[in-house]
N, C-alpha and C positions, 0 to 999 in steps of 0.2 A: 441500278434498278431497272428491272426489264419492263419494257413498255409494249403494248399490242397495238396496232392500228387497225381499227375497224372501219371499212367503208359504209358510209351510210346507205349507199345503192345496194349493198350486200344484205345489211340489216333490214332494209325495207322489204327486199325481195323473200327473205326467209322467216320474218314474223309479221309482215303487214304493217299498214299505216296506223291504224290505233296504238298497238304496243309500240311501235316505233315513236309515236308522239307521247307516250307515256313516260317512255325513258328519255326524252329529249326534254320533257317538262322539269325534270329534276336537275336541270343545269341552273346553277346561279353565278352572276359575275357582277357583283354590285359596284365593281370599280368601271365598267363599262357596259352602259346600257344597251349599246348597239349589238355588242358581242352575244349578252342573253337574248336580246330580241330575234336575231338572226338565226339563232338555233331552234329556237323555240316557234317561230312564226314563218320563217323563210327558206330555212334548208331543204325541207322536204318539198316545197313549191319550186326552188330553183333546181332542185334535182329532176323532178318531173320535167320542167322544162329544158333539161339540159344547160342551163345557165351556168351552173357551178357543180363541183363534186366536194362532199363534206368527208372528214375523216375524223372518226373519235379516236381518242388516245385513253387506252385504259391500263391499269396495273393491279396487281394483287395486293389487296389491304386488309387483315385481319380475316383471313380465309375467304374473302370475297373479291370479286373482279370488279372494280370500279372505275368510273371515267373520270379521268383527272383533267381533261383539257380536249380541245378539238381545233381544226384548221380547215379552212374552205379554200378550193382552188378553182381558178377559171383563167381563161385567156383573154386579153384586152388590148385593143390599138391603143397607144399612147403617143404624146407628142413631147419630146424632150429637146430643151433648148440648148443647143450646144455650148454656150457659155457657162452653162451649170457644170459642165463635166471637165474633168482635168485631160489634158492632150492624149495621155495613154488609154483613157476610158473612150474617149472620143473615137480614136482608131480602132478599138476591140469592138464597140458597138456598130461603127459604120459598116461591118460585115453583114449585119443582120436587118439593117434598116433603109428605108428610103428617105431621101433628103426634100426638104420642101425647095420650091422653086428660088426662094430669096436665100436658100442654104443656111438659115439659121437655126433650122429645127432638124431633128431626125423623127421620123413616124415610123415606129416600129410596133410589132405584135409580139407582146411578151406574157409570160405567165404572172397571173396577180396572185399573191397570197392575201385574199379578200378579206377573211377574218382569221384570229389568232386569239383563242382566250382560254384561261384556266377555270376550273370547276371549283367556286368556293364552297359549295356545298357539303357540309361536315368536315370541313376544313381539308378538303381533298387537295386543293391547290397546293398544300405544303408538300405533296409527294413528287412534284414534277416542279422543275425551275422554268422561266421564261425562255432562256439559253436553250434547253433540252427541247421544249415545245418547238420554237423556231428550226431547230436542226431537223426535227422529225418533218416540219412541212418541206424546207429545203431540200432534204433528202428524196422526198415523194415527187418533187418537180425534177430533181436529177434523174431519177428513174424514167419519167416521161422524155426528158430530153435526151437520154442514152438511147431512146428509139428513133425521136423525131428530130433531133440535133437542136441546138440552142446552148446557151450557157448563163443567161441573164434571167433575172426574176425582180419583181418589185412589190412594195407594199404601200398602202396609203392608210394614215395614222393621223390622230388629232395632233395639233400643235401644240404637244406639251412637252416640255423640256426632258421629263424622265422617259417619255417614250422615243423622243428623238435621240436621246443618249443611249438606250437599249439597242435600237436597230445600228446605229453607228458602230457600237462595240462589235455588233455581229457581222461586220462588212458593208453595211449598207451607207449609200451617200444620196443627201438629199437632190432631187433634180427640179422639182417644180410643185405646183399647188393646183388642186383642183376644187372648184367650187361645189358646194354640196347641193344635191337636189333637192326639192321641195320636202320630200317623204323622207330624206336622211336627216333633216335638221331635228326631228324630234328625237332623235337618239343620239346625237352629237353635239358637242360644244362649239362654238365657234361657227364661220361661215364656210371655212374650206378645209381640206384635208392635205397634210403633206404627201408627196409622193417621193418615194427612196427606192435606189436601184441598187443591186448587189450583182456583183459578178460570181456565179457560183462554182466556176472552175478554180477559184481559190479556197474553196470548203475542202 
């Protein structure tokens, strides 16, 4: 199936804020409240503040162009404990990172796939797999890295076995945890998010 990627930035410029909000309000993700809350309440705000860029994924269904999912990208400095990585991964990431004075951690600025979710409204989620949606997000990161350099990206997800297995099956490895901010706790379960890293040059 063919998919189109629509930049929220371009949509906002073309149709304005009210119409964009109307389109985003039709997104439903009952499996992850944070994914639905972000697209409805934060995506446009973060766009205006240049905190992150959101991309809508659409396809043709019964003669209409429908939104089947979205992902949001940003850049973030993160701390990676060396002992959480294999020797080969440590060697590869050391080229892009600074080391702590104790040499136990890498500090590195990496693309973050901050949100990733399918649209369950009208069963549109069945029109794209999670693997396909994640690949579209990773491909967009690779586009940027072809201009700027770099080859790693990371995600943050709830500590749920199915989520962890999903990212691991797509080449991500867990390297740490990040405690939730106060405003994040309403939309997420638990007190932290798993952080998972991927070498996109292998994709």
